[in-house]
C-alpha positions as CSV (number, residue, x, y, z in Angstrom):
1,X,29.9,14.2,-13.6
2,X,28.4,16.7,-16.0
3,X,26.2,14.0,-17.5
4,X,24.9,13.0,-14.1
5,X,24.3,16.7,-13.1
6,X,22.4,17.2,-16.3
7,X,20.2,14.2,-15.6
8,X,19.5,15.4,-12.1
9,X,18.6,18.9,-13.2
10,X,16.2,17.6,-15.8
11,X,14.5,15.3,-13.2
12,X,14.4,18.2,-10.7
13,X,12.7,20.5,-13.3
14,X,9.7,18.1,-13.3
15,X,9.1,18.1,-9.6
16,X,5.5,18.9,-8.7
17,X,5.0,22.5,-7.4
18,X,5.0,22.6,-3.6
19,X,4.5,25.4,-1.0
20,X,7.8,27.4,-0.4
21,X,7.9,26.4,3.3
22,X,8.2,22.7,2.2
23,X,10.6,23.3,-0.7
24,X,13.8,22.0,1.0
25,X,12.5,18.7,2.1
26,X,10.5,18.3,-1.1
27,X,13.7,18.6,-3.1
28,X,15.4,16.1,-0.8
29,X,12.5,13.7,-1.3
30,X,12.7,14.2,-5.1
31,X,16.4,13.7,-5.0
32,X,16.0,10.5,-2.9
33,X,13.6,9.2,-5.6
34,X,16.0,10.0,-8.4
35,X,19.2,8.8,-6.7
36,X,17.6,5.3,-6.1
37,X,17.0,4.6,-9.8
38,X,18.8,1.4,-11.1
39,X,19.2,0.9,-14.8
40,X,17.0,-1.7,-16.6
41,X,18.8,-5.1,-16.4
42,X,17.8,-8.7,-16.5
43,X,14.7,-9.1,-14.2
44,X,14.3,-5.3,-14.0
45,X,12.7,-4.8,-17.4
46,X,12.5,-1.0,-16.8
47,X,14.7,1.5,-14.9
48,X,13.6,0.7,-11.4
49,X,13.5,2.8,-8.2
50,X,15.0,0.8,-5.4
51,X,13.7,1.2,-1.9
52,X,17.1,2.5,-0.8
53,X,20.7,2.4,-1.9
54,X,21.7,1.2,1.6
55,X,20.8,-2.3,2.6
56,X,17.2,-2.3,1.2
57,X,18.6,-2.1,-2.3
58,X,15.8,-4.2,-4.0
59,X,12.3,-3.8,-5.1
60,X,9.4,-5.3,-3.1
61,X,6.0,-6.0,-4.6
62,X,4.1,-3.2,-3.0
63,X,6.7,-0.6,-2.2
64,X,7.0,0.1,-5.9
65,X,3.4,1.3,-6.0
66,X,4.1,4.3,-3.9
67,X,7.0,5.3,-6.2
68,X,4.7,4.8,-9.2
69,X,2.2,7.2,-7.6
70,X,4.7,10.1,-7.1
71,X,6.0,9.7,-10.7
72,X,2.4,9.7,-12.0
73,X,2.2,13.4,-11.3
74,X,4.9,14.2,-13.9
75,X,5.8,11.2,-16.0
76,X,2.9,8.7,-16.9
77,X,5.3,6.3,-18.7
78,X,7.9,6.1,-15.9
79,X,5.0,5.7,-13.4
80,X,3.6,2.9,-15.5
81,X,7.0,1.2,-15.6
82,X,7.3,1.3,-11.8
83,X,3.9,-0.3,-11.5
84,X,4.6,-3.0,-14.0
85,X,8.0,-4.0,-12.5
86,X,6.9,-7.1,-10.6
87,X,4.4,-8.2,-13.2
88,X,7.2,-8.7,-15.7
89,X,8.3,-11.7,-13.5
90,X,4.7,-12.7,-12.5
91,X,4.3,-16.5,-12.1
92,X,2.0,-18.5,-14.4
93,X,-0.3,-19.0,-11.3
94,X,-0.6,-15.2,-11.0
95,X,1.6,-14.8,-8.0
96,X,4.0,-12.0,-7.6
97,X,7.4,-12.4,-5.9
98,X,8.1,-10.8,-2.5
99,X,11.3,-9.1,-3.8
100,X,13.8,-9.6,-6.6
101,X,17.2,-8.4,-7.9
102,X,18.7,-8.7,-11.4
103,X,21.1,-11.6,-11.8
104,X,20.7,-12.5,-8.1
105,X,17.5,-13.8,-6.6
106,X,13.7,-13.8,-6.8
107,X,12.0,-14.6,-3.5
108,X,8.8,-16.6,-4.0
109,X,8.1,-17.8,-0.4
110,X,6.3,-14.6,0.5
111,X,4.4,-12.0,-1.5
112,X,2.9,-8.6,-0.7
113,X,-0.7,-7.2,-0.4
114,X,-2.6,-6.5,-3.6
115,X,-2.7,-2.7,-3.6
116,X,-1.9,-2.6,-7.3
117,X,-5.5,-2.1,-8.5
118,X,-5.9,0.7,-6.0
119,X,-2.7,2.3,-7.3
120,X,-3.5,2.0,-11.0
121,X,-7.0,3.4,-10.4
122,X,-5.3,6.6,-9.0
123,X,-3.0,6.7,-12.0
124,X,-6.0,6.4,-14.4
125,X,-7.5,9.4,-12.5
126,X,-4.5,11.4,-13.7
127,X,-3.8,10.0,-17.1
128,X,-5.4,8.3,-20.1
129,X,-3.4,5.2,-21.3
130,X,-3.4,3.4,-24.6
131,X,-5.6,0.4,-25.3
132,X,-2.4,-1.7,-25.4
133,X,-1.5,-0.6,-21.9
134,X,-5.1,-1.4,-20.6
135,X,-5.0,-4.9,-22.2
136,X,-1.6,-5.6,-20.5
137,X,-2.5,-4.3,-17.1
138,X,-5.9,-6.0,-17.2
139,X,-4.3,-9.3,-17.8
140,X,-1.8,-9.0,-15.0
141,X,-4.3,-7.7,-12.4
142,X,-6.8,-10.4,-13.3
143,X,-4.3,-13.2,-12.7
144,X,-3.1,-11.5,-9.5
145,X,-6.6,-11.1,-8.2
146,X,-7.6,-14.7,-9.0
147,X,-4.4,-16.0,-7.4
148,X,-5.4,-14.6,-4.0
149,X,-9.0,-16.0,-4.3
150,X,-7.9,-19.4,-5.5
151,X,-4.6,-20.1,-3.7
152,X,-4.8,-18.0,-0.5
153,X,-8.1,-19.3,0.8
154,X,-7.2,-22.5,2.5
155,X,-10.6,-23.0,4.3
156,X,-12.5,-22.0,1.2
157,X,-14.8,-19.6,3.0
158,X,-14.5,-16.9,0.4
159,X,-12.1,-14.8,2.5
160,X,-8.4,-15.1,1.6
161,X,-5.7,-15.0,4.2
162,X,-2.1,-14.0,4.7
163,X,0.1,-17.0,5.6
164,X,2.2,-14.8,7.8
165,X,2.9,-11.1,8.6
166,X,5.4,-10.5,5.8
167,X,2.7,-11.2,3.2
168,X,0.7,-8.3,4.6
169,X,3.6,-5.9,4.3
170,X,3.3,-5.3,8.1
171,X,6.0,-7.8,9.1
172,X,5.8,-7.2,12.8
173,X,2.1,-6.4,13.3
174,X,0.7,-7.6,16.6
175,X,-2.4,-8.8,14.6
176,X,-0.4,-12.0,13.9
177,X,0.2,-12.8,17.5
178,X,-2.8,-15.2,17.5
179,X,-1.3,-17.3,14.7
180,X,-0.6,-17.7,11.0
181,X,-2.9,-18.0,8.0
182,X,-4.8,-15.0,9.2
183,X,-7.9,-13.6,7.4
184,X,-6.9,-10.0,8.0
185,X,-9.7,-7.6,6.9
186,X,-7.4,-5.3,4.9
187,X,-6.8,-8.1,2.3
188,X,-10.5,-8.4,1.1
189,X,-10.7,-4.6,1.1
190,X,-7.7,-4.3,-1.3
191,X,-9.2,-7.0,-3.5
192,X,-12.6,-5.2,-3.7
193,X,-10.8,-2.1,-4.9
194,X,-8.8,-4.2,-7.4
195,X,-12.0,-5.8,-8.7
196,X,-13.5,-2.3,-9.2
197,X,-10.4,-1.2,-11.0
198,X,-10.6,-4.3,-13.3
199,X,-14.3,-3.4,-14.0
200,X,-13.1,0.2,-14.9
201,X,-10.5,-1.2,-17.3
202,X,-12.9,-3.7,-18.8
203,X,-15.2,-0.8,-19.6
204,X,-12.4,1.0,-21.4
205,X,-11.8,-2.1,-23.4
206,X,-15.5,-2.5,-24.2
207,X,-15.7,-5.7,-22.3
208,X,-19.1,-4.9,-20.9
209,X,-20.0,-8.3,-19.6
210,X,-16.6,-8.8,-17.9
211,X,-16.9,-5.3,-16.3
212,X,-20.3,-6.3,-14.9
213,X,-18.8,-9.6,-13.5
214,X,-15.9,-7.8,-11.8
215,X,-18.3,-5.3,-10.3
216,X,-20.5,-8.1,-9.0
217,X,-17.5,-10.0,-7.6
218,X,-16.4,-6.9,-5.7
219,X,-19.9,-6.3,-4.3
220,X,-20.1,-10.0,-3.2
221,X,-16.6,-9.9,-1.5
222,X,-17.5,-6.7,0.3
223,X,-20.7,-8.2,1.6
224,X,-18.8,-11.3,2.7
225,X,-16.2,-9.1,4.5
226,X,-19.0,-7.5,6.5
227,X,-20.6,-10.8,7.3
228,X,-17.3,-12.5,8.2
229,X,-15.1,-9.9,9.8
230,X,-17.4,-7.2,11.4
231,X,-17.7,-8.2,15.1
232,X,-18.7,-6.0,18.0
233,X,-18.7,-2.8,16.0
234,X,-15.3,-3.2,14.4
235,X,-13.3,-5.3,12.0
236,X,-11.3,-8.2,13.4
237,X,-8.8,-10.7,11.9
238,X,-9.8,-14.4,12.1
239,X,-7.6,-17.5,11.9
240,X,-8.4,-19.5,8.7
241,X,-10.4,-22.6,9.6
242,X,-11.1,-22.1,13.3
243,X,-12.1,-18.4,12.9
244,X,-10.7,-17.6,16.3
245,X,-10.0,-13.9,16.8
246,X,-8.8,-11.3,19.2
247,X,-11.9,-9.1,19.9
248,X,-9.7,-6.1,20.7
249,X,-6.8,-6.0,18.3
250,X,-3.9,-3.6,19.1
251,X,-2.9,-3.1,15.5
252,X,-4.2,-0.4,13.1
253,X,-4.0,-3.0,10.3
254,X,-7.5,-4.2,11.4
255,X,-8.8,-0.7,10.5
256,X,-7.3,-0.7,7.0
257,X,-10.7,-1.4,5.3
258,X,-11.2,2.4,5.6
259,X,-9.2,2.4,2.3
260,X,-12.5,1.5,0.7
261,X,-13.6,5.1,1.2
262,X,-17.0,5.8,-0.2
263,X,-17.6,2.1,-0.9
264,X,-17.7,1.5,2.8
265,X,-21.0,1.7,4.8
266,X,-21.1,5.2,6.4
267,X,-21.6,3.8,9.9
268,X,-18.6,1.5,9.6
269,X,-16.4,4.2,8.0
270,X,-17.3,6.6,10.8
271,X,-16.5,3.9,13.4
272,X,-13.1,3.1,11.8
273,X,-12.2,6.8,11.7
274,X,-13.2,7.1,15.4
275,X,-10.9,4.2,16.3
276,X,-8.0,5.6,14.3
277,X,-8.3,9.0,16.0
278,X,-8.7,7.4,19.4
279,X,-5.9,4.9,19.3
280,X,-3.4,5.6,16.5
281,X,-3.4,9.2,15.2
282,X,-0.7,11.1,17.0
283,X,1.4,14.2,16.6
284,X,3.7,12.4,14.1
285,X,1.2,10.6,11.9
286,X,-0.5,7.2,12.4
287,X,1.1,4.4,14.3
288,X,0.9,0.8,13.4
289,X,-0.3,-0.3,16.8
290,X,0.0,0.2,20.5
291,X,1.2,-1.6,23.7
292,X,0.7,-1.0,27.4
293,X,3.5,-0.3,29.9
294,X,3.6,-1.6,33.5
295,X,1.4,1.2,34.7
296,X,-1.2,0.5,32.1
297,X,-0.4,3.6,30.0
298,X,-0.8,3.2,26.2
299,X,2.4,3.4,24.2
300,X,2.1,3.8,20.4
301,X,4.1,1.6,18.1
302,X,6.1,2.6,15.1
303,X,5.0,4.7,12.1
304,X,5.5,3.8,8.4
305,X,4.9,6.1,5.5
306,X,2.9,3.5,3.6
307,X,0.4,3.2,6.5
308,X,0.1,6.9,6.8
309,X,-0.5,7.3,3.1
310,X,-3.1,4.5,2.9
311,X,-5.0,5.6,6.0
312,X,-5.0,9.2,4.9
313,X,-6.4,8.2,1.5
314,X,-9.1,6.2,3.3
315,X,-10.1,9.0,5.7
316,X,-10.3,11.5,2.8
317,X,-12.5,9.0,0.8
318,X,-14.8,8.6,3.8
319,X,-15.2,12.3,4.3
320,X,-13.0,12.7,7.4
321,X,-10.7,15.3,6.0
322,X,-9.9,16.8,9.4
323,X,-8.5,13.5,10.7
324,X,-6.7,12.9,7.4
325,X,-5.0,16.3,7.4
326,X,-4.1,15.9,11.1
327,X,-2.2,12.7,10.3
328,X,-0.6,13.9,7.1
329,X,0.6,17.2,8.5
330,X,1.9,15.5,11.6
331,X,4.0,13.1,9.5
332,X,5.3,15.8,7.2
333,X,6.2,18.0,10.2
334,X,8.1,15.1,11.8
335,X,10.1,14.6,8.6
336,X,11.0,18.3,8.4
337,X,11.6,19.3,12.0
338,X,12.5,16.2,14.0
339,X,14.1,13.6,11.8
340,X,15.2,15.8,8.8
341,X,15.5,12.9,6.5
342,X,13.5,10.1,4.8
343,X,14.0,6.9,6.8
344,X,12.3,3.5,6.4
345,X,10.2,4.0,9.5
346,X,9.9,6.0,12.7
347,X,9.1,5.5,16.4
348,X,5.9,7.2,17.5
349,X,8.0,9.9,19.2
350,X,9.7,10.8,15.9
351,X,13.0,8.9,16.2
352,X,14.1,7.1,13.0
353,X,14.0,3.3,12.3
354,X,15.9,1.5,9.7
355,X,17.8,2.8,6.7
356,X,17.9,6.4,5.5
357,X,17.1,7.6,2.0
358,X,13.9,5.3,1.7
359,X,11.9,6.1,-1.4
360,X,8.4,5.3,-0.2
361,X,8.9,7.8,2.6
């Protein structure tokens, strides 16, 4: 007991400074993070933060990025280890598993969205890493990026797709109601960011030609995204092959290209911010979608911390700080005054969904 208390006290001492009014729930969040560590073992090459100790006691190949980001404020090495966890079991093809557990299972039938380049870019903003680290991350991200472009573009139109909703991380998104193998606009956006990160790493490794190539690939993919997916003043998701689409999607996933921030054309960024504010930003954060009741009233769908975080980052990057802060403060206020804990997700009215003690929240 003394040993564990000492470990917790040491971890608590590294918590980022927060305003006093948020101290209690910040400590609770920090404790949740610490309490979900599992020791390095078998396929967990490093000490790993599980998503939760109840039911969701695994690591998924995008959830870990959010845990890497929080640790990057105080422990660059531990943050790097969280980022690298799935890459230690990366397939030869470049694919990452959906989730995995030591001495148990590795799920390969599904994967998760490529937010890893975006995540490492933010980590590089905070810390300088060794050449050895840059070489390792560069190799992993290169294979991961090429896997999406080579093996997840069944109609070979230059826009990769998600075979089903789970691959997007938004398992139940209404965007997938029109069918599977969906060219959802968030996917190319994440890959553009990942290509830019690869260019940034290549420059640190003095790979000038490769840096230029990655930069050009990112620019070409962004241009292709505009040409392919911008319809009627908004981004839409098209079925691979037929390119059928819903002209008025009810899922905020279709607005995720706002994560591109300053890379996005200003008129498009402003339009995405307008649609987010109009349809999805509420008193408790940003909802994943909306439905209509029998009277035609709009009812917002559930809220997930990952969505709020990514959209907030995108809004800030596009210069819409007021909308970003409205969403972020609403989410934090919900945690502190309505739910009083960190659940996997939430209803739009603030009720909890899923398991408690969820680390990405």
